[in-house]
DOKEZA-594354 format. One line per field, with one value per residue (C-alpha): y negated, z, x. Coordinates in steps of 0.05 Angstrom, whole numbers, plus 5000, padded with zeros to 4 digits. Layout:
# residues N
y	Y|...
z	Z|...
x	X|...
***
This chain:
# residues 987
y	3247|3205|3239|3207|3139|3159|3156|3081|3091|3127|3096|3034|3074|3117|3057|3026|3090|3093|3020|3004|3026|2974|2914|2895|2851|2874|2844|2867|2890|2908|2972|2966|3035|3048|3067|3024|2968|2994|2966|2952|2933|2874|2884|2829|2871|2882|2932|2998|3024|2961|2970|3043|3026|2976|3028|3078|3033|3014|3088|3102|3050|3071|3124|3094|3027|3053|3082|3156|3174|3145|3181|3247|3233|3217|3274|3324|3295|3298|3371|3391|3337|3373|3430|3405|3334|3357|3414|3402|3420|3426|3367|3355|3350|3277|3238|3208|3138|3151|3163|3230|3226|3268|3326|3310|3342|3376|3320|3268|3307|3309|3234|3222|3265|3228|3163|3191|3212|3142|3113|3164|3143|3070|3084|3114|3055|3006|3041|3098|3060|3068|3142|3139|3174|3111|3126|3154|3180|3215|3192|3149|3200|3219|3147|3136|3177|3115|3080|3132|3104|3146|3146|3181|3257|3277|3340|3384|3361|3290|3310|3301|3226|3229|3281|3331|3403|3449|3485|3421|3421|3464|3427|3384|3309|3255|3205|3131|3082|3051|3108|3141|3203|3246|3228|3254|3291|3259|3307|3340|3384|3348|3388|3363|3291|3289|3321|3271|3212|3236|3245|3173|3135|3175|3199|3156|3098|3056|3006|2944|2910|2917|2847|2819|2785|2802|2867|2872|2866|2918|2966|2954|2975|3035|3059|3051|3092|3139|3167|3238|3247|3173|3179|3222|3207|3230|3261|3198|3155|3202|3199|3123|3122|3170|3128|3064|3097|3126|3058|3026|3078|3083|3008|3005|3065|3035|2970|3007|3047|2991|2938|2975|2917|2862|2832|2843|2856|2920|2952|3021|3053|3015|3029|3041|2966|2961|3007|2974|2905|2930|2964|2899|2863|2918|2918|2843|2840|2890|2844|2783|2753|2721|2688|2717|2674|2712|2690|2735|2736|2759|2833|2870|2808|2833|2896|2856|2811|2872|2918|2873|2807|2845|2801|2827|2874|2845|2776|2806|2848|2792|2752|2802|2781|2736|2701|2680|2605|2561|2519|2480|2419|2426|2476|2535|2589|2662|2712|2737|2668|2654|2654|2673|2660|2710|2719|2789|2842|2884|2955|2986|2936|2913|2841|2780|2766|2709|2725|2676|2689|2625|2610|2601|2598|2643|2609|2670|2645|2573|2594|2614|2546|2528|2588|2570|2498|2521|2571|2516|2471|2525|2540|2466|2455|2517|2497|2560|2537|2608|2637|2686|2672|2654|2687|2693|2750|2738|2788|2782|2814|2841|2801|2737|2746|2741|2699|2639|2590|2568|2634|2614|2544|2574|2622|2563|2529|2589|2563|2488|2449|2425|2476|2544|2590|2638|2694|2720|2791|2793|2851|2861|2901|2931|2960|2980|2958|2884|2867|2913|2977|2998|3040|3026|2953|2976|2997|2957|2938|2882|2843|2833|2836|2773|2731|2761|2756|2680|2684|2751|2784|2860|2896|2960|2996|3050|3098|3080|3153|3170|3135|3157|3127|3063|3057|3069|3018|2966|2978|2968|2906|2875|2893|2862|2797|2792|2812|2770|2716|2728|2743|2815|2844|2908|2931|2978|3015|3038|3044|3004|3051|3000|2943|2870|2868|2920|2899|2914|2979|2994|3054|3004|2991|3046|3111|3160|3125|3123|3195|3212|3164|3193|3262|3237|3205|3237|3225|3194|3205|3152|3114|3105|3039|3010|3033|3001|2936|2938|2943|2883|2843|2843|2801|2744|2693|2635|2633|2589|2579|2547|2617|2634|2575|2594|2534|2513|2450|2463|2401|2355|2364|2377|2447|2443|2425|2352|2289|2265|2195|2155|2096|2077|2032|1972|1993|1934|1941|1893|1845|1869|1938|1909|1869|1929|1973|1918|1912|1987|1989|1937|1971|2033|2069|2112|2087|2089|2100|2064|2050|2028|1954|1948|1980|1929|1874|1912|1918|1844|1829|1870|1834|1767|1787|1810|1743|1708|1754|1781|1848|1874|1942|1984|1950|1955|2030|2034|1999|2043|2106|2080|2059|2127|2162|2121|2147|2220|2231|2272|2240|2282|2250|2296|2291|2279|2229|2203|2194|2136|2123|2131|2056|2052|2013|2060|2084|2124|2167|2132|2166|2155|2131|2161|2227|2277|2299|2256|2224|2181|2173|2109|2125|2180|2129|2084|2108|2154|2202|2191|2244|2269|2240|2286|2258|2308|2308|2365|2406|2380|2412|2383|2444|2483|2424|2392|2460|2466|2398|2413|2476|2436|2385|2442|2464|2404|2340|2303|2293|2246|2288|2250|2274|2222|2235|2208|2174|2177|2214|2270|2297|2327|2391|2397|2389|2458|2441|2375|2406|2470|2451|2376|2351|2410|2441|2415|2429|2501|2520|2467|2452|2381|2359|2291|2298|2233|2228|2169|2158|2101|2068|2007|1984|1954|1972|2038|2082|2132|2180|2129|2084|2113|2157|2170|2138|2156|2230|2220|2174|2222|2276|2230|2252|2186|2172|2112|2106|2111|2044|2057|2035|1987|2014|1992|2052|2048|2042|2103|2143|2131|2157|2218|2235|2229|2285|2239|2166|2129|2062|2015|1967|1898|1877|1910|1897|1937|1994|1991|1993|2048|2094|2082|2088|2157|2182|2139|2164|2217|2264|2280|2266|2268|2199|2180|2117|2085|2054|1998|1994|1921|1898|1931|1870|1818|1753|1743|1815|1803|1802|1765|1798|1760|1809|1870|1853|1879|1867|1870|1926|1952|1908|1949|1885|1823|1764|1700|1653|1594|1531|1571|1601|1531|1507|1567|1522|1501|1572|1595|1664|1717|1767|1834|1874|1922|1930|1897|1861|1813|1779|1771|1740|1691|1668|1659|1623|1574|1561|1545|1501|1542|1553|1519|1551|1624|1666|1732|1788|1850|1921|1954|2015|2039|2103|2110|2047|1987|1972|1927|1881|1877|1857|1803|1776|1775|1738|1687|1663|1665|1660|1664|1711|1775|1806|1870|1863|1920|1931|2003|2020|2016|2092|2100|2065|2044|2014|2076|2086|2016|1994|2036|2020|1946|1956|1989|1930|1879|1916|1919|1845|1820|1851|1858|1846|1886|1854|1896|1937|1971|2046|2089|2161|2149|2115|2063|2040|2056|1989|1932|1877|1912|1917|1843|1824|1865|1836|1765|1782|1808|1752|1701|1735|1736|1661|1643|1618|1623|1694|1726|1672|1699|1772|1818|1880
z	7351|7369|7437|7452|7455|7525|7547|7563|7615|7660|7635|7678|7740|7729|7720|7783|7821|7796|7806|7870|7918|7886|7908|7841|7835|7811|7764|7728|7657|7610|7571|7496|7495|7512|7583|7645|7666|7697|7752|7721|7745|7727|7746|7749|7702|7654|7662|7632|7623|7589|7539|7529|7514|7462|7431|7432|7396|7344|7333|7322|7266|7235|7264|7225|7260|7326|7344|7327|7401|7413|7350|7378|7445|7420|7370|7426|7465|7406|7392|7458|7464|7424|7473|7538|7549|7590|7628|7703|7741|7816|7857|7857|7919|7927|7979|8037|8012|7947|7939|7909|7840|7826|7778|7711|7643|7615|7566|7620|7660|7599|7589|7663|7671|7614|7649|7714|7681|7652|7721|7750|7699|7715|7790|7780|7737|7791|7856|7840|7870|7939|7940|7899|7930|7940|8007|7994|8066|8064|8135|8120|8091|8158|8171|8105|8110|8123|8062|8010|7965|7964|7888|7877|7870|7921|7942|7909|7954|7928|7861|7893|7894|7818|7824|7794|7817|7817|7758|7718|7722|7660|7618|7560|7563|7511|7529|7526|7486|7550|7566|7531|7574|7517|7470|7403|7435|7440|7492|7554|7609|7674|7709|7659|7661|7736|7731|7680|7719|7782|7743|7716|7775|7838|7835|7842|7803|7828|7780|7795|7731|7722|7750|7688|7647|7579|7547|7500|7558|7599|7540|7530|7601|7598|7534|7564|7626|7607|7541|7553|7550|7550|7606|7570|7572|7526|7554|7540|7577|7637|7637|7636|7693|7733|7721|7743|7804|7824|7818|7860|7915|7917|7920|7983|8012|7999|8034|8092|8103|8093|8132|8177|8226|8174|8155|8081|8075|8037|7988|8021|8011|7947|7906|7847|7842|7804|7747|7751|7738|7684|7650|7650|7620|7568|7545|7543|7503|7455|7445|7431|7499|7501|7570|7635|7699|7765|7834|7895|7971|8003|8010|7955|7926|7928|7892|7839|7830|7822|7779|7742|7733|7731|7780|7789|7849|7877|7878|7921|7966|7981|8014|8070|8090|8152|8135|8065|8055|8017|7961|7943|7977|8020|8073|8026|8041|8062|8007|8003|7985|7926|7853|7788|7712|7661|7586|7559|7510|7531|7523|7509|7454|7432|7434|7470|7537|7587|7659|7717|7789|7824|7891|7947|8023|8073|8059|8020|7969|7962|7901|7862|7833|7824|7779|7740|7730|7706|7659|7632|7619|7583|7540|7525|7503|7459|7428|7456|7465|7471|7518|7467|7481|7555|7613|7688|7738|7810|7865|7928|7996|8009|8071|8045|7978|8013|8072|8041|8006|7955|7920|7907|7886|7837|7808|7799|7754|7706|7660|7671|7610|7617|7673|7643|7630|7590|7641|7695|7717|7793|7829|7900|7944|7992|8046|8093|8157|8163|8235|8247|8286|8247|8187|8152|8146|8104|8047|7986|7957|8004|7995|7921|7900|7932|7903|7833|7822|7823|7750|7728|7733|7734|7793|7781|7848|7842|7891|7892|7906|7834|7791|7725|7745|7766|7700|7659|7699|7692|7617|7610|7654|7610|7548|7579|7593|7524|7490|7527|7557|7625|7695|7719|7787|7799|7871|7890|7952|7986|8056|8090|8114|8165|8202|8183|8178|8189|8262|8280|8311|8276|8321|8374|8336|8282|8314|8272|8207|8220|8243|8174|8140|8176|8151|8080|8083|8047|8053|7988|7959|7950|7886|7848|7817|7884|7916|7862|7866|7942|7934|7886|7932|7986|7941|7941|7995|7968|7952|7895|7902|7833|7805|7832|7798|7772|7725|7691|7649|7594|7574|7627|7677|7662|7664|7740|7750|7768|7737|7675|7705|7767|7732|7714|7654|7660|7659|7620|7548|7488|7489|7423|7454|7511|7464|7419|7478|7505|7438|7434|7506|7491|7429|7405|7354|7325|7276|7290|7364|7410|7480|7542|7548|7615|7585|7528|7580|7610|7541|7527|7594|7574|7508|7543|7591|7533|7499|7564|7573|7640|7667|7724|7757|7705|7646|7677|7685|7613|7589|7631|7604|7532|7531|7555|7502|7450|7477|7470|7543|7554|7607|7646|7697|7737|7797|7817|7770|7742|7671|7694|7759|7829|7830|7757|7736|7689|7633|7595|7564|7526|7517|7456|7481|7422|7408|7464|7487|7436|7469|7451|7487|7459|7492|7440|7383|7402|7355|7295|7326|7400|7454|7475|7534|7578|7627|7660|7715|7763|7806|7876|7901|7929|7952|7887|7839|7871|7869|7796|7778|7817|7776|7713|7730|7744|7672|7640|7662|7601|7626|7674|7715|7763|7812|7840|7903|7902|7967|7996|8059|8017|8010|8080|8050|8005|8062|8052|7981|8005|8064|8032|7960|7949|8010|8017|7948|7928|7996|7996|7923|7888|7847|7822|7810|7788|7807|7824|7878|7872|7939|7945|8012|8050|8111|8080|8129|8094|8155|8180|8121|8065|8089|8104|8060|8123|8102|8170|8151|8087|8121|8179|8128|8092|8102|8103|8169|8209|8248|8192|8166|8092|8049|7996|7935|7864|7850|7919|7893|7848|7895|7951|7907|7889|7962|7985|7985|7956|7942|7978|7952|7964|7906|7915|7842|7776|7750|7807|7791|7718|7733|7785|7737|7682|7730|7749|7679|7665|7726|7709|7759|7785|7854|7877|7879|7930|7912|7959|7909|7921|7921|7929|7894|7830|7819|7864|7824|7854|7841|7770|7736|7676|7616|7638|7696|7649|7586|7567|7620|7679|7731|7792|7853|7915|7956|7932|7972|7989|7929|7956|7994|8052|8005|7981|8051|8094|8150|8164|8169|8240|8225|8172|8163|8129|8102|8047|8002|8006|8073|8036|8004|8072|8100|8043|8048|8124|8119|8070|8112|8172|8132|8149|8078|8096|8164|8152|8098|8075|8044|8014|8015|7951|7963|8035|8030|8018|8059|8020|8073|8026|8006|8077|8103|8050|8069|8144|8131|8087|8148|8206|8275|8257|8288|8250|8248|8217|8199|8178|8176|8201|8275|8311|8318|8244|8181|8174|8239|8271|8207|8193|8264|8278|8209|8221|8287|8249|8202|8258|8301|8354|8368|8359|8353|8298|8330|8313|8289|8271|8300|8368|8373|8360|8350|8285|8226|8218|8248|8216|8238|8189|8241|8285|8224|8210|8283|8287|8221|8246|8311|8281|8228|8284|8320|8256|8250|8324|8328|8404|8407|8427|8470|8535|8512|8513|8475
x	4681|4621|4620|4687|4652|4631|4703|4704|4650|4699|4764|4751|4737|4799|4844|4816|4831|4902|4919|4881|4936|4983|4942|4910|4849|4780|4730|4667|4671|4613|4626|4624|4590|4518|4538|4529|4578|4642|4685|4752|4821|4865|4938|4989|5031|4974|4917|4939|4867|4844|4900|4883|4811|4832|4877|4819|4769|4822|4836|4762|4761|4828|4874|4932|4926|4955|5022|5029|5035|4964|4940|4965|4935|4865|4866|4880|4822|4775|4790|4759|4706|4651|4645|4674|4648|4589|4622|4629|4692|4708|4731|4806|4849|4869|4908|4870|4883|4847|4772|4752|4720|4657|4658|4690|4694|4754|4766|4761|4813|4858|4857|4860|4921|4956|4940|4967|5032|5041|5030|5080|5133|5121|5126|5196|5217|5194|5210|5258|5316|5284|5302|5366|5426|5466|5499|5569|5572|5504|5486|5425|5376|5346|5327|5292|5228|5186|5217|5198|5143|5080|5076|5143|5139|5191|5153|5100|5044|5053|5025|4957|4969|4957|4902|4951|4965|5024|4991|4998|5074|5082|5031|5055|5042|5047|5103|5086|5128|5153|5200|5260|5266|5242|5298|5275|5215|5146|5119|5148|5122|5105|5160|5212|5185|5194|5263|5287|5258|5293|5357|5353|5326|5339|5411|5473|5444|5385|5354|5313|5290|5215|5203|5236|5182|5211|5188|5248|5297|5260|5260|5334|5350|5304|5337|5407|5391|5334|5358|5383|5458|5477|5527|5578|5653|5708|5771|5810|5759|5762|5838|5835|5786|5830|5893|5858|5828|5896|5929|5876|5879|5955|5963|5920|5955|6023|6006|5975|6039|6089|6052|6004|5996|5986|5920|5909|5834|5843|5795|5794|5727|5712|5775|5728|5719|5784|5763|5694|5722|5768|5710|5670|5730|5742|5670|5667|5732|5703|5643|5687|5703|5772|5773|5746|5744|5737|5717|5718|5725|5789|5772|5808|5839|5911|5889|5853|5914|5958|5915|5866|5903|5970|6008|6080|6080|6144|6111|6056|6100|6149|6094|6091|6162|6155|6221|6199|6209|6160|6189|6127|6100|6039|6018|6005|5954|5950|5964|5892|5866|5911|5892|5926|5925|5950|5947|5958|5935|5876|5902|5834|5813|5883|5857|5884|5850|5861|5844|5842|5825|5805|5836|5786|5781|5746|5680|5663|5613|5638|5678|5615|5597|5671|5679|5617|5640|5708|5675|5629|5688|5727|5666|5658|5730|5727|5661|5632|5560|5532|5584|5610|5684|5686|5650|5653|5652|5635|5649|5607|5601|5531|5514|5545|5509|5442|5463|5496|5451|5503|5490|5418|5441|5489|5437|5390|5442|5442|5388|5397|5421|5493|5504|5488|5547|5504|5504|5550|5565|5557|5590|5566|5613|5562|5606|5549|5583|5568|5554|5495|5486|5424|5446|5381|5402|5460|5415|5428|5360|5338|5403|5415|5342|5317|5373|5375|5300|5308|5332|5303|5371|5369|5402|5440|5455|5507|5540|5614|5631|5611|5664|5632|5566|5601|5638|5575|5535|5591|5595|5519|5523|5576|5537|5474|5509|5539|5474|5423|5468|5436|5460|5464|5480|5520|5513|5571|5547|5610|5639|5693|5748|5771|5737|5730|5805|5859|5866|5793|5766|5700|5686|5663|5599|5594|5619|5579|5594|5669|5673|5646|5694|5755|5736|5739|5808|5868|5942|5967|6036|6088|6080|6145|6124|6104|6169|6211|6173|6180|6255|6257|6213|6267|6311|6260|6272|6231|6157|6132|6057|6057|6068|5999|5964|5895|5887|5953|5953|6005|6042|6014|6071|6144|6174|6182|6110|6127|6096|6133|6138|6122|6090|6019|6005|5959|5887|5858|5834|5831|5773|5745|5738|5698|5654|5640|5621|5576|5541|5527|5506|5453|5425|5389|5434|5378|5326|5251|5265|5216|5240|5203|5187|5223|5285|5283|5292|5352|5385|5374|5407|5467|5472|5468|5524|5567|5559|5578|5639|5614|5594|5552|5565|5528|5561|5630|5619|5595|5659|5704|5672|5668|5741|5763|5721|5757|5823|5799|5781|5719|5673|5623|5575|5531|5484|5413|5380|5446|5419|5376|5412|5381|5371|5348|5410|5446|5399|5450|5396|5341|5274|5229|5162|5125|5161|5162|5232|5268|5327|5387|5454|5484|5551|5560|5553|5611|5666|5670|5721|5708|5709|5640|5603|5561|5512|5466|5415|5429|5383|5370|5433|5497|5537|5528|5532|5593|5628|5608|5637|5701|5710|5696|5749|5798|5799|5833|5869|5844|5773|5740|5691|5645|5592|5544|5504|5434|5452|5522|5503|5473|5544|5534|5507|5568|5618|5646|5668|5697|5735|5759|5772|5776|5813|5860|5863|5932|5963|5938|5942|5986|5924|5915|5843|5818|5745|5710|5656|5609|5575|5524|5538|5515|5475|5413|5358|5340|5346|5398|5393|5400|5456|5524|5567|5607|5673|5703|5702|5741|5791|5801|5821|5870|5941|5979|6014|5989|6053|6104|6128|6140|6197|6170|6206|6192|6147|6114|6042|6045|6090|6040|5984|6024|6038|5966|5914|5860|5844|5789|5763|5705|5702|5671|5672|5652|5722|5753|5705|5725|5799|5798|5760|5810|5869|5843|5860|5922|5959|6012|5980|5911|5881|5809|5778|5725|5686|5636|5590|5540|5464|5443|5507|5483|5439|5472|5481|5551|5574|5596|5664|5692|5724|5786|5792|5787|5827|5896|5948|5901|5901|5865|5877|5885|5875|5838|5865|5829|5829|5788|5805|5835|5887|5906|5922|5943|5965|5893|5868|5851|5824|5838|5782|5797|5738|5717|5657|5589|5598|5645|5585|5550|5614|5623|5551|5556|5623|5594|5532|5576|5624|5686|5714|5779|5788|5771|5804|5772|5814|5784|5812|5790|5834|5830|5870|5926|5932|5962|6016|6055|5997|5968|6037|6040|5972|5987|6052|6017|5977|6026|5998|5924|5874|5866|5797|5770|5697|5652|5578|5583|5581|5648|5656|5642|5666|5738|5762|5792|5832|5856|5871|5933|5960|5952|5989|6046|6051|6047|6097|6043|6059|5988|5919|5869|5802|5739|5675|5616|5560|5568|5581|5520|5498|5459|5493|5438|5372|5306|5276|5283|5281|5333|5378|5373|5384|5448|5472|5463|5497|5562|5564|5559|5617|5658|5656|5657|5729|5727|5700|5767|5797|5824|5820|5879|5895
***
C-alpha cells in the first residue's frame, strides 16, 4: 500500500490534462509525497483531482472515513499496485488538442480511466442538451455538426478525448456519487454508462441545470432524470394523457374547419401544451396548491380557456359570430386577449382548485409582472408566506422570452423581499419559426438559458412530439417549484403548423420546414362535444365581457356588476385619530432602538406639527395611510427608495444604528387590530415593478396599492403597462383597478430627466369629452369619476393629498389614480395644512378657489388665473410682491381629469368680464394647456378666451441650465401679472 503514495505525483498532471480544455486556471501545488511539485488545476466548479487526492489520503489513514465507492476504488488500485506500479505501457492515442502523456503504469491507467469516466459523466450532465433530439421535425441535425461538444461520446473515435479505447467499453467502472444512472448498482461498464447517459441527456429531453450553485438541488434533478426506469406511466395515466391530447387537437381542428379565415392564433404543432399545463396543475394540487394564476400570450389562449380553465365552449364559439352585440360598457377586446376565473374540483386529485388566466394585450410578456403581483397579493391575503397554497404559471414565446426586457425584470423580482412569489413554472412554447430563415436559430438552448440563469432556474428542454416526455418533465417541474420554491423553465420545442396567424403563408420564408409539417398533418374527425356547443353558441346574441373576468371581487359590486351606490362619504377623520397617528409617527415604538440623530430631528418636527394641529406633505400621507389601516384597508407602497423617500422625507422604516438589519415600521404599531402596512424598496425597474403592483391591486378592492417613481419621468420605461393595462384595462376587460401612481413632478432647474412626469400624456389618454357640456346632476362628481378611465390630480396642499388618497378607497368603485406629487413643496413653509381641513366632515376639493382679498371684492378683480400644483406658490409670492392681491384672483385645479366643469363654471361666473388666464410652468406643448383649453371654451360657450401664460414650446421638457430656468420663470411670472399683456389680442 505504501507504493500508492506515489499516486499524487501524477494525480495533479492527470487532472490538468482532463480539465485544461474547459478553460480552467493553473497554479503550483507541492505534493505531500516525496515526489516533485506537480502542476495542478483549479476549476471554477471545484478541482476534481484535488478532491480525489484528499479522499485518497483520508483513505490511507482510515478506509472507513470515506464513502464506500471511494473505498472500493482505492482497494482495486491497491490490489495491483505491488506488481504494476513500475511497469511501462505504450503511449495512448489522444486527440490533437490534448498533449500525450508519457508511459504510465497499469495502476495509473486504472485511476486515470476512472477520472476520465467521471469527467465524461459530468460532460453529459453539463452539455448533453446540445445533442438532444429536440427537433420534432428532424430537419436540423445536418446543421448541427459544428455544435456538438467535443467531450460527448457521439462516435467511437471520440473515446480518445478521454484517452480511452474501444477495448475499454466493456470494462467495469466505479460510479461517482454525483450520478444516479446506476440505480442500485455501484459499477457499470463504460458501454452501459454511455448508453444510460445518452438515454438521459441526449434523447427527447435536454437538461440545463449544472450552473445551479446548490449541490442538493443539482442532485435532486440528477436523481429525477438519471435513475433508471423513472419515466414509467400506468395505463390510467396514459389514457388520461391521450384524452387530454385528443381534446387539445380536436379543439384546434374544429376551429380551423368552422372558421378557417378567422384569426385565432391556434396551438397547432404544440397541442401537447394542454396536457402539459394540466399536469403542472395536477402535480401542484397534489402538493397542496389551491390557487393557480396563469399568464400567457395569445397563441393557444382559446384552447387553454376551453381545456384548462374549462370555459364553456359555447361562450368561446359565439365570439366568432360577427353579429354578436356587446352588452358591457367599453370597447372590449379580441377573444384571444380575454381572461377567465374558475373554481372547480381537480379530477385527478379530487381537491378544490381555483384557476385564473389574466387578460393581457399583444405586448406578449407585459403580463409577466402583472401575474406575479396578483399571485403575491393572493398569497398575502391567504397568509401564504411560503407560496404553498398559491402559485403562478407563465407561458412564453421563445423569441419574446429572450427579446423583451420585462422578462429579465420579472425574474429579478423572484428573490426580492415583498416581491417574491416563491417560484414560478415558466413554459416556453418554442415554435421554431420566429422570423428567421436559419433553422439553427430555432434551437432552444440559447433562448431560455440566458434568462433563466439570472436566478439559477433549471431549464428542461423537451421535444413536444414525445407527449410522455413532456408530461414527465412538467411533473418534475411542478415538483421542483413546490419543493424548492424556485423558478423553473420548461422549454417545449415544437413547430407551428401555420404562420404567425392563420392568414399568413409560412412557405414564403420556411419552405423546407413547412413541407415536412404538411406531411405530418392528419384529418381529424368531428368532435361531438364541439358540435353540440357550436349549435348552442348560435343562440347567443349578446356578449358579456364580465363573464370573462379574471379577478372577480365578490360582494364589492351588486349582482349585475354595478356599484352599490353613486355616492362617496366625506373623507375627513376624527381629530383624535389624526392626533394619535401624529404621535406614533413622531415616536419609535420599539424599546432599546437607537435611531440616527438626523432622524430624531425629523421626528421632533412631526411631534411639533401634531401639537400645532398642522401637517406637511409627509405627515399628511402618514395620516391618510394610518387612518385606512384602522379601517381594515391594507396599504402597500412600492418603488425605488420609497421606504425613506427619494427626497428623504418619508422615513417609514427606521433602522437601528447599533444592531445590523434591525428595523421598525411605526405604521404597523398604530392600532391593536389594524390592517398591515407594507412599504418596500423595489429593484431599479419601472416596467416590471409597475406591472407587479398593478397585478397586486387586481386581487382585492380593499387595499390601497401605490407605486412611486423615483422621479415622475421615470415612468417612461413603464409606458407599456400604463398604455395597455392601466389606461385601457376597464374598457377592454371590464376590470376595475385602484392602483395609485405617485409621480414627482415640477420644474425646479433639475434638468430634462428630473422635472416632468409628462402630464400631457395622461391627459391625452383621458376619455372625457372636451366638447360635451355636461348636465350638472346631484351625483355629478361621483358619476363623472365612474365614467372616466382614470383620475389625474396635482395636489397643492397636504390636505388635498390626504383626502384624495382616502377617497380612492371610499369610492364605491375603483379607478386608477395618477398623482403628480411635489419635490420642493415637501418642505415648503407655506405648503402645510391645518387639522381643520382634514377632520370629520371635510372632503377632497376638486377646485380650491381664491379665498383672499380678491374673493371678498370680486368687482375689483381684473384677472382670474387658473393653475395647478407647485406654480401656485410662485404666483402667490409674485402677486404679493407686485401688490396685486385685490386685482388678481388665483384658482387651483386639484383634480384635472375628469375635468371639474361645474366648479370651473362657478368660478368663471363669480368674476364676470375679467380676463381668464391659464398659467403653467411646463412648456406650452406640454403640461395641461392643450387639455384644459377646449374644456374652458365649452364652459364659456367660446365667447371669450382663456389666455396661456407659461414657457414657450420646446422639444425637451426642461432646461439643464439653472440660470436659464430662473430667467424663463421670471419671464412668465411677469406676463402673468402684466394686466396689459393681452390688450389688443384676438382669439
